[in-house]
N, C-alpha and C positions, 0 to 999 in steps of 0.2 A: 367420577365423570372424566372421560378422556377427551382432551381438546386437540384437534388437528388444525394447524394453521393453513390457510389457503393463500394462494397467489404469492404476494410479496410480504407476507407477515412472518414473524419469528416468535416462537413461544419461549419465554425466558423464565428461569427460576431466580428470584431476587436473592442476591448475595450481599451480605453486609460489607460495607466499605471499610477497609482498614486504614485509619488515618496515621500518617507519619508524624514523627516529632522533629520539627525543623528548628527548634529553639525559640519559637514564638508561642507564648502561652495565651490561648484564647478560651473564653468561657464556652461551654458546650452549645449554647444558643447561637453563638457567632460562627461556629464551624460549618463549612459548607459540605454537605454530603453529596458525593458523586455516585449516581446509581450504577451498580454493576449487576450483571446477571449471567447465568450459565445457560447456554442454548440447549433446550430440550428437544425442540422440533422446528422445522422450517418448511415454508411453502415451496411450491414447485418453481416459482420464478425468482427466488432469492439469489443474490450474488453468490458465486462459487467460492469466494473468500471466506464466507461464514459457514462453519461446520458445526454439527452437533457435538457438544462437549466443550466448545470454546467459551472462555470468559470474555464478556464484552462490556463496554461502557456505552450507555444509551441515553437518549434525551427523553425525559418524562412526558413532554408535551406530545400529544398524538398517540400515546400508548393507552392501552385499556387494561386496567387492573382486574384480575379475575378473583372472585371472592374465596376460592378454594386453593389451598396449597401454596400460597404466597407466590403466585405466578403472574406474569405480565405478557400481554400480546402487543408486540411492537412492530411497526412497519420497518422494513430493512433500511430505508434511507435515514432513519433516526439512530442507527447504530454507528458509532464513530470510531471505535478502536477495538481490536480483538487481540486476545492473548491465547495462543494455543496451549492446551493443557497436556 
């Protein structure tokens, strides 16, 4: 099934967050996971700064998880930081 985001939504493929080693040893249950995703598609009214192929950090609240292919549909105002690939 192909998903096409409309208006101000972005379709992301969830990427595992790589945790850094900063000298503090925490148990796995105490580590905070920051959600990252790769932009697969975007709606017509999404900010020009967000491009297909970018790796972004997003807020989980307000996002809609899709049951197939580990994808998430996120409003563009929930995307906080982008890294160009």
